FIDREN-635471 format. One record per residue (C-alpha): x, y, z; residue number from 1. Coordinates in Angstrom, 2 decimals. Example, Ala and Ser with C-alpha at 12.3 -4.5 7.8 and 13.67 -1.06 7.14 Angstrom:
// FIDREN-635471
        c1        c2        c3     k
     12.30     -4.50      7.80     1
     13.67     -1.06      7.14     2
// end
This chain:
// FIDREN-635471
        c1        c2        c3     k
    -13.95    -17.11      5.97     1
    -14.90    -13.59      4.90     2
    -16.17    -13.16      1.36     3
    -13.87    -11.46     -1.12     4
    -15.17     -8.10     -2.31     5
    -14.35     -7.19     -5.93     6
    -14.70     -3.70     -7.41     7
    -15.31     -4.07    -11.16     8
    -15.25     -0.98    -13.40     9
    -16.39     -1.61    -16.98    10
    -18.47      0.61    -19.28    11
    -19.74     -2.14    -21.60    12
    -23.08     -3.22    -20.13    13
    -22.95     -6.75    -21.54    14
    -19.40     -7.45    -20.36    15
    -20.04     -5.84    -16.97    16
    -23.19     -7.84    -16.25    17
    -21.87    -11.15    -17.59    18
    -18.59    -10.85    -15.69    19
    -20.33     -9.84    -12.50    20
    -22.58    -12.90    -12.69    21
    -19.59    -15.16    -13.39    22
    -17.65    -13.79    -10.43    23
    -20.65    -14.05     -8.11    24
    -21.13    -17.69     -9.12    25
    -17.57    -18.26     -7.93    26
    -18.38    -16.79     -4.54    27
    -17.16    -13.21     -4.92    28
    -19.10    -10.17     -3.77    29
    -19.03     -7.73     -6.69    30
    -19.62     -3.99     -6.88    31
    -19.82     -3.14    -10.58    32
    -19.57      0.43    -11.86    33
    -19.87      1.84    -15.42    34
    -17.30      4.65    -15.23    35
    -14.16      5.70    -13.43    36
    -15.61      8.41    -11.22    37
    -18.32      6.08     -9.94    38
    -15.63      3.44     -9.46    39
    -13.54      5.80     -7.33    40
    -16.54      6.64     -5.14    41
    -17.34      2.93     -4.78    42
    -13.74      2.17     -3.86    43
    -13.72      4.77     -1.12    44
    -17.11      3.69      0.19    45
    -16.53     -0.08      0.14    46
    -12.77     -0.61      0.41    47
    -12.81     -3.79     -1.73    48
    -10.26     -6.60     -1.52    49
     -9.32     -6.28     -5.19    50
    -10.11     -3.94     -8.11    51
    -10.66     -4.91    -11.75    52
    -10.37     -1.83    -13.92    53
    -11.01     -1.58    -17.65    54
     -8.50      0.74    -19.29    55
    -11.01      2.58    -21.49    56
    -13.85      3.78    -19.27    57
    -15.46      7.25    -19.33    58
    -15.19      9.96    -16.71    59
    -11.88      8.80    -15.30    60
    -10.01      6.26    -17.38    61
     -8.78      3.05    -15.83    62
     -5.12      4.08    -15.69    63
     -5.96      7.35    -13.91    64
     -8.29      5.49    -11.57    65
     -5.53      3.03    -10.76    66
     -3.23      5.92     -9.85    67
     -5.89      7.42     -7.58    68
     -6.43      4.08     -5.86    69
     -2.70      3.53     -5.47    70
     -2.36      6.95     -3.83    71
     -4.73      5.75     -1.11    72
     -4.23      2.01     -0.84    73
     -2.06     -1.02     -1.66    74
     -5.15     -3.08     -2.60    75
     -4.36     -5.35     -5.57    76
     -5.37     -4.02     -8.98    77
     -5.82     -5.94    -12.23    78
     -6.20     -3.92    -15.42    79
     -8.46     -5.14    -18.23    80
     -7.69     -4.09    -21.79    81
     -9.22     -4.87    -25.16    82
     -5.73     -4.73    -26.63    83
     -2.44     -6.36    -25.74    84
     -0.53     -3.33    -27.01    85
      2.59     -2.53    -25.05    86
      1.43      1.00    -24.28    87
     -1.78     -0.21    -22.59    88
      0.08     -2.82    -20.57    89
      2.96     -0.56    -19.55    90
      0.78      2.43    -18.66    91
     -1.40      0.29    -16.43    92
      1.53     -1.34    -14.67    93
      3.38      1.94    -14.26    94
      0.25      3.40    -12.67    95
      0.56      0.77     -9.94    96
     -1.43     -2.20    -11.27    97
     -0.25     -5.64    -10.18    98
     -1.36     -7.56    -13.25    99
     -3.43     -7.25    -16.41   100
     -5.80     -9.40    -18.46   101
     -6.50     -8.93    -22.16   102
    -10.10     -8.92    -23.40   103
    -11.93    -10.94    -24.52   104
    -11.16    -13.24    -21.61   105
    -12.52    -16.55    -20.44   106
    -14.33    -16.27    -17.09   107
    -12.39    -19.17    -15.63   108
     -9.08    -17.56    -16.64   109
    -10.09    -14.28    -15.01   110
    -11.07    -16.04    -11.79   111
     -7.76    -17.94    -11.79   112
     -5.81    -14.69    -12.19   113
     -7.83    -13.03     -9.41   114
     -7.17    -15.94     -7.07   115
     -3.45    -15.91     -7.96   116
     -3.21    -12.21     -7.06   117
     -5.15    -12.74     -3.84   118
     -2.88    -15.63     -2.85   119
      0.13    -13.37     -3.30   120
     -1.44    -10.65     -1.22   121
     -2.60    -13.15      1.36   122
      1.09    -14.01      1.80   123
      2.31    -10.41      1.56   124
      4.78    -11.11      4.33   125
      6.72    -13.30      1.93   126
      6.48    -16.46     -0.18   127
      4.68    -19.48      1.23   128
      6.36    -21.58      3.91   129
      9.36    -23.37      2.55   130
     10.31    -20.53      0.21   131
     13.67    -18.82      0.48   132
     12.30    -15.64      2.04   133
     10.37    -17.59      4.65   134
     13.46    -19.57      5.58   135
     15.47    -16.40      6.06   136
     12.74    -14.77      8.13   137
     12.67    -17.77     10.49   138
     16.24    -16.99     11.55   139
     16.26    -13.95     13.87   140
     19.89    -13.28     12.99   141
     18.87    -12.86      9.36   142
     15.61    -10.98      9.94   143
     17.13     -7.73      8.68   144
     19.08     -8.01      5.44   145
     21.44     -5.16      4.56   146
     22.75     -4.10      1.17   147
     24.70     -0.89      1.52   148
     22.25      1.75      2.75   149
     19.30     -0.55      2.00   150
     17.73     -2.57      4.85   151
     15.06     -5.23      4.30   152
     13.22     -6.32      7.44   153
     11.82     -9.73      6.49   154
      9.78    -10.04      9.70   155
      8.39     -6.54     10.02   156
      7.98     -6.29      6.23   157
      9.64     -2.90      6.19   158
     12.27     -1.46      3.90   159
     14.58      1.41      4.78   160
     16.98      3.31      2.57   161
     19.43      5.57      4.31   162
     17.46      5.10      7.53   163
     14.19      6.26      5.96   164
     11.21      3.99      5.39   165
     10.40      3.10      1.78   166
      6.74      2.43      0.95   167
      6.35     -0.66     -1.25   168
      3.25     -2.38     -2.53   169
      2.92     -6.06     -1.56   170
      3.97     -7.11     -5.06   171
      7.05     -4.89     -4.91   172
      7.86     -6.30     -1.47   173
      7.64     -9.88     -2.70   174
      9.86     -8.99     -5.65   175
     12.45     -7.39     -3.36   176
     12.36    -10.43     -1.05   177
     13.21    -12.69     -3.97   178
     16.19    -10.52     -4.85   179
     17.37     -9.95     -1.28   180
     17.42    -13.65     -0.46   181
     19.69    -14.35     -3.42   182
     21.98    -11.30     -3.68   183
     24.35    -11.47     -6.61   184
     22.35    -14.31     -8.18   185
     20.79    -13.68    -11.58   186
     17.05    -14.32    -11.41   187
     15.33    -14.96    -14.72   188
     12.06    -13.27    -15.61   189
     10.37    -16.68    -15.78   190
     11.52    -17.52    -12.24   191
     10.26    -14.19    -10.96   192
      6.91    -14.69    -12.70   193
      6.58    -18.07    -11.01   194
      7.70    -16.98     -7.54   195
      6.19    -13.49     -7.33   196
      3.21    -13.63     -9.69   197
      2.37    -17.32     -9.20   198
      2.57    -17.93    -12.95   199
      3.63    -21.55    -12.96   200
      2.32    -21.74    -16.52   201
      4.27    -18.72    -17.72   202
      3.19    -15.15    -18.39   203
      4.06    -11.82    -19.93   204
      7.55    -10.79    -18.84   205
      6.66     -7.12    -19.30   206
      4.99     -7.41    -15.89   207
      8.39     -8.19    -14.39   208
     10.24     -5.47    -16.28   209
      7.86     -2.69    -15.27   210
      7.79     -3.76    -11.62   211
     11.59     -3.89    -11.54   212
     11.66     -0.33    -12.87   213
      9.16      0.76    -10.21   214
     11.23     -0.95     -7.52   215
     14.43      0.69     -8.77   216
     12.75      4.07     -8.51   217
     12.19      3.43     -4.80   218
     15.37      1.66     -3.66   219
     17.89      3.10     -6.13   220
     18.40      2.73     -9.86   221
     21.77      0.99     -9.47   222
     20.67     -1.48     -6.79   223
     19.15     -3.98     -9.27   224
     21.34     -4.80    -12.25   225
     20.06     -5.97    -15.63   226
     21.93     -8.99    -16.99   227
     21.06     -8.92    -20.67   228
     19.60    -12.13    -21.99   229
     19.25    -13.65    -18.52   230
     17.36    -11.46    -16.04   231
     18.16     -9.31    -13.01   232
     20.29     -9.48     -9.90   233
     20.53     -7.52     -6.66   234
     23.89     -5.96     -5.97   235
     25.12     -6.90     -2.52   236
// end
């Protein structure tokens, strides 16, 4: 099995070196950089499997770096922030990050979050076997799901709106698969965290809210309805 390559951008020398050692002990190959510009160069040169980006780094801050990476790749991105303030979290997620971790963090927790993201991306074609999306995809008659002018190809992992392809990140695709396999059904934020983000132990529902907003921007604002106090549902 190929080793997982992690790009880690952190300006604090102590945190950068300690985290790099911890990740390497867990079997990851780590390229660690002290600023955003160096991180962007390293990303382009190495094409890592996942990027860990501190929000507050010099040269090119983590949010801007995330946007630059997302312009070029769908590689998973986890933002690291010294604060749990909503603005830090939302800005990172809106920039295209898939998850975030608040500092200070336990090394084991960080590794668990990295592995959870990688599992999701390793199954970017849909939830693991036995999940609803996988069951639908097994039936050729249901391989392409249609909702008005929206088409979701569960085998080819393509989305079309009005006949035009829509570019989704793997996380956005998994989120849309959950909705499209239960149209009209209200899905709670906790359920989406468990199914899409692999948070069986719970997590921050802001991750769901921001990704739903990003998905709406791509497939249509009125396609996913908010059901206050309960969650979201896809309009059939």
